[in-house]
C-alpha positions as CSV (number, residue, x, y, z in Angstrom):
1,M,-27.5,28.6,124.4
2,H,-30.6,30.4,124.0
3,K,-31.2,34.3,124.9
4,G,-34.4,36.3,125.0
5,L,-34.6,40.0,124.3
6,K,-37.1,42.3,125.0
7,F,-38.0,45.7,123.3
8,R,-40.6,48.2,122.8
9,L,-42.0,48.6,119.5
10,Y,-43.3,51.3,117.9
11,P,-45.6,49.8,115.0
12,T,-47.9,52.7,112.4
13,Q,-51.3,52.8,112.8
14,E,-51.4,50.3,109.8
15,Q,-49.1,47.8,111.5
16,T,-50.9,47.7,114.7
17,I,-54.3,46.9,112.9
18,L,-52.4,43.9,111.3
19,I,-50.5,43.1,114.5
20,N,-54.4,42.8,116.5
21,K,-55.6,41.1,113.4
22,T,-52.8,38.4,113.6
23,I,-53.6,37.9,117.6
24,G,-57.3,37.6,116.9
25,C,-56.5,34.9,113.9
26,T,-54.3,33.0,116.0
27,R,-56.7,32.5,119.0
28,Y,-59.3,31.5,116.7
29,V,-57.2,29.0,115.4
30,Y,-56.1,27.5,118.5
31,N,-59.8,27.6,119.6
32,H,-61.1,26.0,116.6
33,F,-58.5,23.1,116.7
34,L,-59.1,22.9,120.2
35,D,-62.7,22.3,120.0
36,L,-62.2,20.2,117.1
37,R,-59.9,18.0,119.3
38,I,-62.4,17.6,122.0
39,K,-65.5,17.3,119.8
40,L,-63.5,14.1,118.1
41,Y,-62.3,12.7,121.1
42,E,-66.1,12.5,122.6
43,A,-67.7,11.0,119.3
44,E,-65.0,8.8,118.2
45,Q,-62.3,8.4,121.2
46,K,-59.9,9.7,118.9
47,T,-57.3,12.6,118.6
48,L,-55.6,14.9,115.9
49,N,-51.8,15.0,115.7
50,F,-49.9,17.9,114.6
51,N,-49.8,17.0,111.2
52,A,-53.5,16.3,110.8
53,C,-54.3,19.6,112.5
54,C,-51.9,21.2,110.0
55,L,-53.8,19.6,106.8
56,E,-56.9,20.7,108.3
57,L,-55.5,24.5,108.3
58,T,-55.1,24.4,105.1
59,Q,-58.4,23.5,104.2
60,L,-59.5,26.2,107.0
61,K,-57.7,28.8,105.1
62,K,-59.6,28.2,102.0
63,Q,-62.5,28.6,103.8
64,I,-62.0,31.6,105.5
65,E,-60.2,34.3,103.7
66,W,-59.1,36.9,106.6
67,L,-56.9,33.8,108.0
68,N,-54.8,34.7,104.7
69,E,-53.9,38.3,105.7
70,V,-51.8,37.1,108.5
71,D,-48.2,35.6,108.6
72,S,-49.4,32.2,108.2
73,M,-46.1,30.6,110.4
74,S,-47.9,32.2,113.4
75,L,-51.1,30.1,112.5
76,Q,-48.9,26.9,112.5
77,Q,-47.2,28.0,115.6
78,S,-50.4,28.4,117.3
79,V,-51.5,25.0,116.1
80,K,-47.8,23.6,117.4
81,D,-48.8,25.5,120.8
82,L,-52.0,23.8,121.3
83,D,-50.1,19.9,120.4
84,K,-47.4,20.9,122.9
85,S,-50.3,21.6,125.6
86,Y,-51.8,18.1,124.8
87,Q,-48.7,16.2,124.7
88,K,-47.7,18.2,128.3
89,F,-51.6,17.1,129.9
90,F,-50.7,13.6,129.1
91,K,-47.3,13.4,130.4
92,E,-48.1,15.4,133.8
93,K,-51.8,14.3,133.8
94,K,-53.1,18.0,134.7
95,G,-53.3,21.6,133.2
96,F,-55.7,20.6,130.1
97,P,-55.8,23.4,127.2
98,K,-57.8,26.0,128.0
99,F,-60.0,28.4,125.4
100,K,-58.4,31.5,124.9
101,S,-60.2,34.9,125.5
102,K,-59.9,38.2,124.0
103,K,-60.4,39.5,127.6
104,N,-56.9,38.0,128.9
105,L,-54.4,40.5,129.8
106,K,-52.0,38.4,127.9
107,Q,-52.5,39.1,124.0
108,S,-49.6,37.6,121.9
109,Y,-48.6,35.8,118.8
110,R,-45.3,34.1,117.8
111,T,-43.5,33.8,114.7
112,N,-40.6,31.6,113.6
113,A,-37.2,33.1,111.6
114,N,-37.1,31.4,108.6
115,K,-34.7,31.8,105.7
116,G,-33.9,35.8,107.0
117,S,-37.7,36.4,107.6
118,I,-36.8,38.2,110.7
119,E,-33.8,40.6,110.3
120,V,-32.5,43.7,112.3
121,E,-30.9,46.7,110.9
122,S,-30.2,50.0,112.8
123,N,-33.2,50.6,114.9
124,R,-35.8,48.8,112.9
125,I,-37.0,45.3,112.6
126,R,-38.0,43.3,109.8
127,L,-41.0,41.1,110.9
128,P,-43.2,38.7,108.2
129,K,-46.2,40.8,106.7
130,L,-45.7,43.5,108.9
131,G,-42.4,44.9,106.9
132,W,-40.0,47.2,108.8
133,V,-41.5,48.2,112.3
134,K,-39.1,50.6,114.3
135,F,-38.1,49.7,118.0
136,A,-36.4,50.8,121.0
137,K,-32.7,49.0,120.3
138,S,-31.8,49.6,123.8
139,R,-28.9,46.8,123.6
140,E,-27.2,44.9,120.3
141,V,-28.8,41.8,118.9
142,N,-26.1,38.9,118.7
143,G,-26.4,35.8,117.5
144,K,-29.0,34.0,115.2
145,I,-32.7,34.7,115.6
146,L,-35.1,31.9,116.0
147,S,-38.4,33.6,116.5
148,A,-39.9,36.3,117.7
149,T,-42.9,36.8,120.0
150,I,-45.2,40.2,119.5
151,R,-47.0,41.3,122.9
152,R,-49.9,43.7,123.3
153,N,-49.5,45.0,127.0
154,P,-53.2,45.9,128.7
155,S,-51.9,49.4,128.3
156,G,-52.0,49.4,125.0
157,K,-48.0,49.2,124.2
158,Y,-46.3,46.8,122.1
159,F,-43.2,44.9,122.6
160,I,-41.0,42.1,120.8
161,S,-39.3,39.3,122.2
162,L,-36.5,37.5,120.5
163,L,-34.9,34.2,120.9
164,C,-31.4,34.4,120.1
165,E,-29.1,31.2,119.7
166,V,-25.9,33.4,121.1
167,D,-22.5,32.2,122.5
168,I,-22.4,32.6,126.1
169,Q,-19.1,33.2,128.3
170,P,-19.3,31.8,131.8
171,L,-18.6,34.5,134.4
172,L,-15.3,34.8,136.2
173,M,-14.9,32.2,139.4
174,V,-15.0,34.0,142.4
175,D,-13.8,32.5,146.3
176,H,-17.1,33.8,148.0
177,A,-20.3,32.3,149.4
178,I,-23.4,34.1,151.1
179,G,-26.5,33.5,152.6
180,I,-29.6,35.4,152.3
181,D,-32.8,36.0,154.7
182,L,-35.5,37.5,153.0
183,G,-38.0,39.6,154.8
184,I,-40.6,42.7,154.5
185,K,-39.4,45.2,156.6
186,E,-35.8,44.6,154.9
187,F,-36.2,43.0,151.6
188,A,-32.8,40.9,152.0
189,V,-30.0,40.6,154.6
190,T,-27.2,38.8,153.5
191,S,-25.0,36.9,156.2
192,A,-22.1,39.3,155.4
193,G,-23.8,42.0,157.3
194,E,-25.4,43.7,153.9
195,H,-28.8,45.0,154.3
196,F,-31.4,45.6,151.4
197,G,-34.4,47.7,152.0
198,N,-37.9,46.9,150.8
199,P,-38.6,49.9,148.2
200,K,-42.7,48.5,148.6
201,Y,-43.6,49.8,145.4
202,Y,-47.3,48.8,145.5
203,R,-47.5,51.0,148.7
204,K,-45.9,53.7,147.0
205,Y,-48.6,53.7,144.4
206,E,-51.3,52.4,145.8
207,R,-53.2,55.9,146.8
208,K,-53.1,56.9,142.9
209,L,-54.2,53.2,142.2
210,K,-57.0,53.4,144.5
211,Q,-58.0,56.7,142.9
212,L,-58.4,55.6,139.1
213,Q,-60.0,52.3,140.2
214,R,-62.5,54.3,142.0
215,K,-63.0,56.4,138.8
216,L,-63.0,53.4,136.5
217,S,-66.1,51.7,138.7
218,K,-67.9,54.8,138.2
219,K,-67.5,54.9,134.5
220,Q,-70.3,53.2,132.0
221,K,-69.3,49.8,130.6
222,G,-68.5,50.3,126.7
223,S,-67.9,53.7,127.0
224,R,-64.6,56.0,125.7
225,N,-64.3,57.6,129.4
226,R,-64.4,54.0,130.9
227,D,-61.9,53.0,128.4
228,K,-59.6,56.0,129.0
229,V,-59.3,55.3,132.6
230,R,-59.1,51.5,131.9
231,I,-55.4,52.6,130.4
232,K,-54.5,54.6,132.9
233,V,-55.3,51.8,135.8
234,A,-53.2,49.5,133.5
235,K,-50.2,52.1,133.0
236,A,-50.1,52.2,136.7
237,H,-50.0,48.7,137.1
238,E,-47.5,48.5,134.6
239,T,-45.0,51.1,136.3
240,I,-45.4,49.2,139.5
241,R,-44.3,46.3,137.8
242,N,-41.3,47.6,136.0
243,C,-40.1,49.4,139.3
244,R,-40.1,45.9,140.8
245,Q,-38.5,44.1,138.4
246,D,-36.0,46.7,137.8
247,F,-35.1,46.6,141.3
248,L,-35.0,42.8,141.9
249,H,-32.8,42.4,138.4
250,K,-30.0,44.9,139.6
251,L,-30.4,43.2,143.4
252,S,-30.1,39.6,141.8
253,T,-27.2,40.7,139.1
254,K,-25.0,42.3,141.9
255,L,-25.4,39.1,144.3
256,I,-24.4,36.8,141.2
257,N,-21.3,38.7,139.9
258,E,-20.2,39.0,143.8
259,N,-20.4,35.3,144.7
260,Q,-20.0,31.9,143.9
261,V,-22.6,30.2,146.1
262,I,-26.0,31.5,147.1
263,C,-28.1,30.1,149.2
264,L,-31.9,31.1,149.9
265,E,-34.2,30.1,152.5
266,D,-36.8,27.9,151.3
267,L,-40.3,30.0,152.1
268,K,-43.8,28.7,151.7
269,V,-45.1,32.0,150.2
270,E,-48.4,30.4,149.1
271,N,-49.1,29.6,152.5
272,M,-48.0,32.6,154.3
273,I,-50.1,34.8,151.8
274,Q,-53.0,33.1,153.5
275,N,-52.3,35.4,156.1
276,H,-54.7,38.5,155.1
277,H,-52.7,41.1,157.6
278,L,-49.4,40.1,155.4
279,A,-51.0,39.3,152.3
280,K,-50.2,42.6,150.4
281,S,-46.7,43.2,151.8
282,I,-45.8,39.6,151.0
283,A,-47.0,40.1,147.3
284,D,-45.4,43.2,147.0
285,A,-41.8,42.0,147.8
286,S,-42.2,38.8,145.0
287,W,-39.6,36.7,146.7
288,S,-40.7,34.0,144.2
289,E,-39.3,35.9,141.4
290,F,-36.4,36.8,143.1
291,R,-35.4,33.2,143.5
292,V,-36.5,32.5,139.9
293,R,-33.8,35.2,138.7
294,F,-31.2,33.4,141.1
295,V,-32.1,30.3,139.6
296,L,-31.7,31.7,135.6
297,S,-28.6,33.8,136.6
298,Q,-26.6,30.8,137.7
299,L,-27.0,29.2,134.2
300,D,-24.1,32.0,133.3
301,R,-21.8,30.1,135.9
């Protein structure tokens, strides 16, 4: 099976510059070929497939020198992602590919492991063009590494997600079934009588977040002081998100390990969140993400 592992990266100043360049180059390549395919279809009712785009990418790299400074596999992967977006659009008839923006909160690029180009040694990982980069090795990296995604958060932190091919042992069978009722006052109540309180992390940090956002609104756009406050706001949101994910992960893991069958009520969160009196509390509870974690965890069974 394929398993993803996420770690915090600690690149040097030179490596940071190269990561940012690679993110910009992959975004440029994606937007370039999306624009090319749109104009070609409007003019001749034709489209470019993946192989044709790769040939065009080779010529593009000869014309634009700075594209050769970054990992070539990341550029090719960007073309492949665009082609997958097109295939998905034609199959599902929705979600036409959009141009990528440098203002988007998600800034990342992906590269593939080719003949040992990605290697882990102690608390360092070797990546194409970047060389050896320090990272927080919170767990062992087992199995064959297939690809790596390097991501930059709005707070300025860098993370890497490794896709590995591993042998996963199924969990032991247990003779126990449970039903779960989700709520706001209490996050979950089980049919066995267990009660799990709602930590309400957004409410906990809401006052601090409001103060930072008020300061941000008073800063001049483009100034260094505004950028400093923007990073503080991003870190506050990141803290809330990390606390919430930690709670959901620990609770879902506990319930999965103790029960063979788990029944969750089917809530229409999209409709419920239209209630302006409860929208903030419902979004803070993150029921949908909790449900997704159960679906993914059940694969181990």
